[in-house]
C-alpha positions in Angstrom: 137.4 -62.9 24.6 139.5 -66.0 23.8 138.0 -69.4 24.5 139.7 -70.9 27.7 139.3 -74.4 26.2 140.7 -74.0 22.6 142.1 -70.4 22.7 140.0 -69.5 19.7 139.4 -65.7 19.5 135.8 -66.0 18.6 133.1 -66.3 21.3 129.5 -65.0 21.2 127.3 -63.9 24.0 124.4 -66.3 24.4 122.7 -64.8 27.4 123.2 -61.7 29.7 121.9 -61.2 33.2 122.3 -57.9 35.1 122.3 -57.4 38.9 122.9 -54.1 40.7 126.7 -54.1 40.2 127.6 -57.2 38.1 126.7 -58.3 34.5 126.8 -62.1 34.0 127.3 -63.3 30.5 127.1 -66.8 29.1 129.5 -67.0 26.1 129.9 -69.9 23.6 133.0 -70.6 21.6 132.2 -70.6 17.8 134.9 -73.3 17.2 134.5 -75.9 20.0 131.1 -74.9 21.4 132.5 -74.6 25.0 130.2 -72.6 27.3 131.8 -70.0 29.7 130.1 -67.7 32.2 131.8 -64.4 32.8 131.2 -61.7 35.4 131.7 -58.1 34.5 131.9 -55.3 37.0 131.5 -51.6 36.0 134.7 -49.6 36.4 134.8 -46.8 38.9 134.0 -43.4 37.6 137.0 -41.7 36.1 137.6 -38.1 35.7 138.3 -37.5 32.0 138.7 -34.0 30.7 136.1 -32.9 28.0 138.8 -31.9 25.6 142.6 -32.2 25.6 144.2 -29.3 23.9 147.7 -29.2 22.5 149.5 -25.9 22.2 149.6 -24.5 18.7 153.0 -24.3 17.1 153.9 -21.1 15.3 154.3 -21.8 11.6 157.0 -20.1 9.7 155.8 -18.2 6.7 156.2 -19.9 3.3 158.3 -17.9 0.8 157.0 -18.2 -2.7 159.8 -17.4 -5.1 
């Protein structure tokens, strides 16, 4: 996450609190020491197939001369 104060790309999680549906995190910028509280909600369950198969291509025989 980028810092909203200085736009630095480095923040670290100082503290996390979990409720039934939301995770609250206190993040601190490593550059300017700005403290930010974020809320994270779990994404809804998605149906993802176990395996995605691609059709096999027929390979032409290799001629050894």
